[in-house]
Every structure is written in structure tokens, then in C-alpha cells.
C-alpha positions in Angstrom: 86.1 34.4 129.3 85.9 38.4 128.2 87.3 41.2 130.0 85.4 44.4 130.7 88.0 47.6 130.5 85.5 49.8 131.7 86.2 48.9 135.2 89.6 49.6 135.2 89.6 53.1 133.4 87.1 54.9 135.7 86.3 58.7 134.8 89.3 60.2 137.4 91.2 57.9 135.1 90.6 58.8 131.9 90.4 62.4 133.2 94.1 62.2 133.9 95.1 60.7 130.6 93.3 63.1 128.9 95.1 65.9 130.8 98.9 64.4 130.1 98.0 64.1 126.4 96.8 67.8 126.4 99.9 68.9 128.3 102.4 66.9 126.2 100.3 68.2 123.1 100.4 71.6 124.3 104.0 71.2 125.0 105.2 70.1 121.7 103.4 72.9 119.8 105.3 75.1 122.2 108.6 73.8 121.9 108.2 73.8 117.8 107.1 77.3 118.1 109.7 78.6 120.1 112.5 76.7 117.6 110.5 78.2 114.5 110.4 81.7 116.3 114.2 81.3 117.1 115.4 80.4 113.6 117.6 83.2 112.0 115.6 85.1 109.5 115.7 83.6 105.9 115.2 84.5 102.2 111.8 84.5 100.9 111.3 81.2 98.9 109.9 81.7 95.2 107.8 79.2 93.6 109.2 79.1 89.9 106.6 76.4 88.8 105.1 78.9 86.2 108.0 81.5 86.1 110.5 82.1 83.2 114.2 82.3 84.4 114.0 86.0 83.6 111.1 86.5 85.5 112.4 84.6 88.6 115.5 87.0 88.7 112.9 90.2 88.6 111.1 89.0 91.2 113.9 88.3 93.4 115.5 91.3 92.8 112.1 93.1 94.2 112.0 90.6 96.7 115.5 91.8 97.7 114.2 95.3 98.9 111.9 93.4 101.9 114.9 91.5 103.0 115.2 88.3 105.3 111.8 87.8 107.0 111.4 85.6 110.2 108.6 82.9 109.8 105.6 84.3 112.1 106.7 87.9 112.4 106.7 88.4 108.5 104.3 90.8 107.2 102.9 88.7 104.5 100.7 91.9 103.5 103.7 94.0 102.8 105.8 91.3 100.8 102.4 90.8 98.4 102.4 94.9 97.8 105.6 94.8 96.7 105.2 91.8 94.4 102.2 93.2 92.7 103.7 96.5 92.0 104.8 94.8 89.1 102.7 95.4 86.3 103.7 91.7 84.5 102.7 89.9 87.6 98.6 89.5 87.5 98.0 87.8 90.7 100.4 86.9 93.6 100.1 84.7 96.7 102.3 84.8 99.8 102.0 82.1 102.7 104.1 80.5 105.3 105.0 77.0 104.3 106.0 74.7 107.4 108.8 73.3 105.6 109.9 75.8 103.3 109.5 79.1 104.7 107.6 82.1 103.7 106.6 81.4 100.0 105.9 83.8 97.1 103.5 82.2 94.4 103.3 84.6 91.3 101.0 84.5 88.0 102.5 86.1 85.0 99.9 88.5 82.6 99.6 86.8 79.1 99.7 89.0 76.5 96.9 89.0 74.0 98.1 92.4 71.8 100.8 94.7 71.7 99.9 98.2 73.1 102.1 100.4 71.2 105.7 99.5 70.9 106.8 99.3 74.4 104.2 97.2 76.2 101.5 94.7 76.1 97.9 94.6 77.2 96.2 91.2 78.8 92.7 89.7 78.5 91.1 92.1 81.1 93.2 95.2 79.5 95.5 95.5 81.8 98.9 97.1 80.2 102.0 95.8 81.2 105.8 95.6 80.5 106.8 92.0 79.8 110.1 90.7 81.5 111.6 89.7 78.4 111.6 92.7 76.2 112.0 90.5 73.0 108.3 89.6 73.2 107.5 93.1 72.5 105.7 94.2 68.6 105.0 90.3 68.0 103.9 90.4 64.8 101.6 87.3 65.5 99.7 89.8 67.7 97.5 92.5 66.9 99.0 96.2 67.8 96.9 98.4 69.5 97.8 102.3 70.0 96.4 105.0 72.4 96.4 106.6 75.9 96.8 103.9 78.4 94.3 105.2 80.4 91.6 104.0 77.3 93.3 100.9 77.3 90.6 98.9 78.4 88.3 100.5 75.8 90.3 100.4 73.0 90.7 96.4 73.5 86.6 96.2 73.4 86.3 98.0 70.7 89.0 95.7 68.7 86.5 92.9 69.9 83.4 94.4 68.7 84.8 95.3 65.5 85.9 91.5 65.0 82.6 90.4 65.5 80.9 93.2 63.1 83.4 92.3 60.1 83.9 88.5 60.8 81.2 87.8 58.0 83.9 89.7 55.4 86.2 86.9 56.7 88.6 90.1 57.9 90.2 91.1 61.3 91.7 94.1 63.0 95.4 93.9 62.7 96.1 97.7 63.9 93.9 99.7 65.8 94.7 103.1 67.0 92.3 106.0 68.8 93.9 109.3 68.8 93.8 111.9 71.2 90.5 113.6 69.0 88.8 110.1 69.3 89.2 109.5 65.8 89.5 105.7 65.5 92.0 104.2 62.8 91.5 100.5 61.7 94.0 98.5 59.9 92.9 95.0 59.3 94.6 91.9 57.7 93.2 92.3 54.6 94.5 95.6 54.4 91.5 97.3 54.2 91.8 100.8 56.4 88.6 102.0 58.2 88.8 105.7 59.6 85.8 107.3 61.9 85.2 109.9 64.1 83.8 110.1 67.7 80.1 110.8 66.4 77.9 107.7 66.1 81.0 105.6 65.8 79.4 102.1 67.0 76.6 102.6 64.6 78.9 103.5 61.7 81.1 100.4 62.3 78.0 98.2 62.6 76.6 99.1 59.9 79.5 99.6 57.1 80.3 95.5 57.1 76.6 95.0 56.1 76.9 97.5 53.4 80.3 96.4 51.9 78.7 92.9 52.1 75.4 93.5 50.1 77.0 96.5 47.9 80.4 95.8 47.2 81.3 92.1 47.9 82.7 91.6 44.6 85.1 94.3 45.0 86.4 94.3 48.7 89.9 93.5 47.1 89.8 96.7 45.3 89.1 98.8 48.3 91.8 100.7 50.0 90.4 102.5 52.4 86.8 103.6 53.6 86.4 107.2 55.5 83.3 107.2 57.9 83.7 111.0 59.0 80.7 111.7 57.5 77.2 112.6 58.5 75.3 111.0 55.7 77.5 108.3 53.8 80.8 107.7 53.4 84.3 107.8 51.2 85.7 104.5 49.6 89.2 105.0 48.1 90.4 102.4 45.3 93.5 101.0 44.8 94.8 103.0 42.0 91.7 105.0 41.4 90.0 108.0 42.8 88.0 108.0 45.5 84.0 107.1 45.1 81.6 108.9 47.5 78.5 107.1 48.7 
């Protein structure tokens, strides 16, 4: 024998049950929110999963200026602004976690080159000071020199030069841009190239082709190439007098 339950749960009963459920849910949430709001202010939690101990320490020191915060009233934007003031921070995420509280997660910048002796630069061309100062002047990285406001342009130029000179089997080891817009390039082979700010790209683009076709067997004998001429360049040979071309 089958029983039809529909006749025992008419529309008024269903409405009453749904109303009770809604009241219960609202009450439960209200109690939870009140308890959270009444909790004492707590320290901001740092997600240290991708940070070094030194970076965690610096981040904690920065967040101490914000102080303890309430879960719901914490100003997440303010916290984010404080964290991203740190030059070594690439990005930051500030959120509310029901179980742990207000949390900060940070992605540190990754250096691809030294920038002078006191800074480094990442892939986006952003100059920063690493927390661990022993990373400065990393001998395994290229070293760039110049004004910090031109850092991105210097890095872009380095990438171009590496592409143009790749057929010669050499790459940039040091690259400087002087206040007079003169580029001084030191390659890993020991070759040194100097070029001014006039038709710079054209001169640097054409040089490796000329060296490849006319000086391929003598590359190891070349000490430097001076491109600061309108109609050619000057080669300085190792232990020999310069040769005009």
C-alpha cells in the first residue's frame, strides 16, 4: 500500500516549515556574525608559503604599522596599499578567511638582472631592493647600469642586443646607459661595444652581420668596437693599434 504524503503537507504547512527554516538560518547567521564582530582585534595573518623567513619578517614589521584588525571592519585596501609599498613585492592579495582571520598573501619579485650594485630588476622592468642583500651583484646575472627611470628601456635594449648578436654566440654581460645616452656593452666573450644615441638601433643591428661576414675568423682578437661614427666604426684589436672601418 502506498501513502501519498502530499495530502499531509498542504501549501500552508509547507509555507510554515519554510518560514521556520529561514528564521533558523537567519538567526544562526546573526549569532555567527555577532560573535565574529565581538571577537577581539587580531593580528593580520601572513601566508608564508612562498616567502623566505627574512621576507616574512619584513612583511610582519610592515603590517605592525596597521596593527590588530577586526574581521569585518578591517580596511583591506589600506592593508594592500601598505604591503605593495615594499619594492620587492610583485603582487599582494588581502582577504578574509573564516577560519584564520584577515590574511595577506604575497608574491615576491624574481630578479633577472642586477641593476647597479644596490638594486635588482625583474622581467617587467621594475627595479627593487631584495630583502636578502646577499643577492645583490649576483655574478650569474647580467648587470645593468643607468638611471632608474630608464630601467625598463635598458632591459628592453639588452634583450634586443642578445637577439641580434646571437649568431656570433655571445650575449650581454654588462650594459650601461650614460646620462649622455651613450650605450656601453660588455659581452660574455670580453668584447666591448660603444654606441651613441644617434641611429643606435640601426648601428647595433648591423654590427653583428658585419662582424660575421668580414671578421668571423678574427672575433677573438677584437677588444672593442666604437660605433660613434656616422660612416663606419673603429675596431680596437687586442695588443694592436686601432683599425678604422
